[in-house]
N, C-alpha and C positions, 0 to 999 in steps of 0.2 A: 564653775563661772565664766563669764565671759567677758575678756578686755577687748575692746579696739582701740589700737594703738594711734598715734599721729600719723596721717597719713595711711590708714587701716581702713578696708571696708568690710562690713559682713553683708552679706545676702541671705536672707530668710527666704525659709520656704514658705509655699503658699496655705502649707499646715499650720501643725504645730512645731514650734522650737522651743524645747523645753530646757533651762537650765536650772542647774541642782545647787544654786548659788547666787553668785551676785554678778548683776549686767553692769557695765562701766563703759561708757563711749568718750573716749576721748580724742576722738577723730577730728581731724581740722577743720572739718564742715559736721557737725552731729546732724543734720537732717538730710544728707547726703551718704554719709561712712556708715549708716546702718538702713538696707533697704527692706520696708516690711513685707513685700508683695501681699500684701490684704491679709495676712497670716496671723497667727496668734502666737505671742510670747507669752510661754508659762514658767513663772518662777517658781521652783519650787525648794522651798526653805528646808534644808536641812539639818539646820540647829535653830536655838531658841531665839537666838539674835543675832544680829551683824549683818543680816542681808539686807540688800539693798536695790533699787533702779536707780542707777545714777546716769541721768539724761544728757549731763554737760550743761555748763554754765555759758555756753555761747550761744547767742541768738535765743532761739526758742527751744533749744535742745534736741534730744531724739523723738523722731516722729515713728509712733505705733500706730498699727493699724487696730488690732485687739491685746490687752494683757491681760493675764490669769494670774493671780497670788494663792498657789497652792492648789493642789488637786482636788482636796478635801477641806471641810471643817478644822483646825486644830489650833492651839494657842502659840505656835510659831510667830514672827513677827518680818513682814516684809517693808521697809520704810522705800517712801518715794521721794525724793532729795534732786535737787539741782533743777532742772527744764525737762519738759518732756510736753508730748503732743500726744493724746489718744483719740484718734479718728474716729474709733466706732464704737469700741465697748471695752470697761474695765468690769471684771468679775473678780470679786475680793472676797475670798474665802479664807484666809488665815487673818491675824491680825495686821491691817494693811494701814500703813502711817503717813500720809501724806505731810510734807515738811516743807517741801519747796514750791516749784510753779509748776501745777498740770494745767493745760489745756487739753479740752475736750471737743468732739465735734470739728464742722466745717463751717469756717465763717460764711461761704456763700451757699449753706444749707437750703436745700427747697423741701425738705419733709422732715416731721419730727423724727426719723431715725436719721437723717443726716447730720441731727443737731447732736446726737451722742447720746450713749446711757452709761449706767451705771449702777452695778448691783452690787451693794453694800456688804452682803452679808450681815452678818453679827457681830462682827467687830471693827468696824471701820472708824478710825480713832486719828482725829485730825490734830497736827503739833504745829500749828501754825501755818505759815506758807499761804499760797493762793491758788483758788480752785476757781477757773476759767469757763464758761461755755462760750464758743468763740462766735456762736451766732445769736444776735439780739432778737431773731425772731423766732426761732425754735431754742429754746432752752435745754440744756444737757437735762436729762429725766433720771433724776434717781430712785431707787426704789431699795426697801430695806429701812434703814436707818445710821443714825449716829450713835456709835456706842459711847464715844468719849471725847474729850476734846482737852487739851492742855490750857495753861493761861496764856500762852502765846499767841500774840497777835495773829489773827486770820485775814484774808480777803477774800473775797466771795461776788462773782458776776455771772450773771445770766443761767443761772441754776433752777430746774425745779424739784423742789423737794415737797410739793405737796402731798404726795403718798405716805408720809408717814408725820408723825409730832416728833418735834425736838425742844429738849429740854436740855439750856445751856448749864451743865453742871460745875463748871469753874468759872473762873471772871475772865475771859479775854476780852479782847477789845474785836468786835468784828467790823469790818468797813466794807459796805458794798461799794465796788466799781462797776456794777451794773445791775442790773432788775433782778428780782429774786423772788420765787413762790414758794410760800411754806404752807405747810399743815396746820396743825396747833403749834405754836411757838411761845415758851416759857422762858423769859430771860430773869436770871438772879440779880439781888441787889449790887453785885459787885462787877455785873457784866456791863461792859459799853457796846451798844448797838449804834455805828454811824451810818444813818441812810446816804449820808453824801448825797443828795440830789438825788438819790435813785427812787424807783418805783419798786414797792411792797405789796404782794398780794397773799394774806393767809386766808386760807379754806377753811381754817377753824380758830379757835380762841384764842388770840394773842393777850399773855399775861404778863405784865410788867411788872415784876414783885417787890 
């Protein structure tokens, strides 16, 4: 595990920083108490549950460049809680469960790559929270799919989910705070999709059951 205390700073390598447990940033200013150096943070969960990335509730939280959850696919869980920014890429190999606020990419992105990307793997599970692509021009591109979502409310902004079909399996309220791209989208009878004045683009069938 890695815990950054109040007033502390951790300077990461430009390569891969492997943490066999929880990352917890309690630094005075989380945007400067962890320095990513354009490297990758690999969270390798050694237990089935109880492992998390705690990015801080101060400001926008910890700023990462790349994040990888698990070196290979398995059923262990990594929770993404509090707040964080992932500037370049999230690679989810284990059960990855965002429930806090995760921002992706760069607000001033001038290319698709700078908008950020997410490889969800086979077990990306949304437990409420907020997922935000920072660029309104180049949305964050997701590949893989959404394996599961809880019934907790989720908020989505400036994401491109057009590479896969998404069937909402539970009954969350999904509020859009920015534009969204979907492939095929199926919404069950107990789900509320609040467009909130935002634009939705579906490249496949939109089915409201």
